[in-house]
N, C-alpha and C positions, 0 to 999 in steps of 0.2 A: 636613677630608675626608678620609675613608681609602679608598681602591680597593684592598680587598685582594687579594694574589696568592693567598692561602689559598684552598681549596675553600669555598664558603659552607654545607657540611653543617656545618663547625665553629662557625658562629656562634651564638650564643644568639639569641632570639626579637628582644631588642632590638638586637642587631648584626647580625642580617638584616633588620631595619626599616631601620636605618641605612643599610646598605650599599645598600639600593634608593633611600632619597631622595638619599643622596651622588651615586650612580650617575646618577640623574636630572638632578640640578645639573650635575655633570659634563658631561652631554649639551648641557644648556643654553648653558653655557659653550662648549663646541666648535661649537655652532650659533650664538654671536654673539648669543645672546638675553639673556645676564648679563654686566653689564660688570666684576662682582667676580670673584675668584678665575682671571682670565685666566692669572696666574701662577704658580698654584699648583702647588709639586713634584709632587703626586701625578698631576697632568694631563701631564707632561711625557713620558711614554712613549706617552700616546694622541696627544699633538700631533704625534710624530715620525712616525705613521703617514701613509700616502698617504690613507687614506679614515679620518680620526680618528672621524668620528660613526659609521660603521658599525662600527667597532671597539668602541666604547662600548657600542652597541647589542648587541654579542655580549656583553660584560660583562653588562649588564642583562638579558639572556635566560637566563644563568648564574643569577643571582640568583633570575630569575622561576621558573626549573626548581625551584629548591629550597624555595621557597616554596609550590609545585605539590606536593611530594612531602611537605610537613608539614601539607598540608589548607588553605594560605592562599591568597588570591585577589589576586593583585596585578593591576593593570591594566596588562595588555600594549599597551593601546594607545596609552600614554606614551612607547613604545619608539620611536625614529625609525627609518623604513624597515627595509632588509633588512641582516643584518649580512653580512660576508665571513667566511668560513670560516679565514682565515689566524689562525695562533697567534702571540703576543708572546713574546718573548724576556725571560725573567727569570732573575737568579741565585739560584742555591742559599741565598747570604748574605741576601738578601733575602727569601727566602721564611723562612728561620729566624729571622730577625729578626722579621718579623710574626708567626710562631708565638708565639714570646716574647712579644711585647707583647699579643697576643691572651689569653695566659694569665694574664697579669699582671691584665687586665681581669675574666675570668673566675671569678679568684680570690674576688672580691669578689662579684660580680655573679651568677655562677651556679656555685656550688661543686660541684653534682653534674657538671655539665659539665666543669668545670675537672679535677675527678680522672680522668674519661675522658680529657681530653685529655693529661694527664701521662703516661699510657701509651702515647702516640704520640710516637715518635722522630721521624720526619719526615713531615708534613702533605702530603697532596694538594694540587695547586695547582689553582687556578679552572680550568675547562676551556679558558680560552682562553690560558693560559700554556705555554709548553714551558720547562722549567727546564734551566738550564746551570750549570756550575761558575762561581763568581765570588763576589765580596766585596758588602755591603750597597751599594745604589745610593748615588751622591754626593748625589743628591736626597733622600733620605731625612733625616728630622729625626729623631735620634736622641734618646735620653734623655742620654745625655753631653753632646751639644751644647746641650740646654735647662739641664743643670746648671752647665754652664760660663758660663752668661749670654749663649749666641749663639741667635740662630734661622737661623743660615746652617746650610745642607744642604750645603755646598759644600766641607767641611773636607778634611782628608787620607782617602785611601783607608781602610777599615777591614777587619779580618779577618772571617771567617765566623763568627758567632756559634754557641755550643752551642744545642743544642736543648733542653736541660735550662732550666728556671726557676729 
């Protein structure tokens, strides 16, 4: 599951569809309708909110808005209730880590979009996030964690990553 901090405008079609599908899964988990993924690290920032379902609903609306801009029709009736207009705080390190992660995916999946993204140093965040200084979140499963043979997202604090691939 990947709940992107970056703005959905940077996602290729496959990524946008996955963000929608995974956002709907997150919504089901937060509503207690799915027994799996309840401890998934990507959900922590939503679970910490006073109204987690409303917060993920806002996330889904951002994805659906991007889909509309591209001429796709995502079924907004699948979004639970009304969202709250509160912004989630996220760190610059997390945003830049995800930016690097997305560019690695785009390099093979969508070379043309990859070349466009390589010209952008700092991407815009998804509309529900307000970016503040800070490192990659402890809950993030980084490539270095996987290479070390751990799936533990609770390793030592990491420095802000470069925006270059």
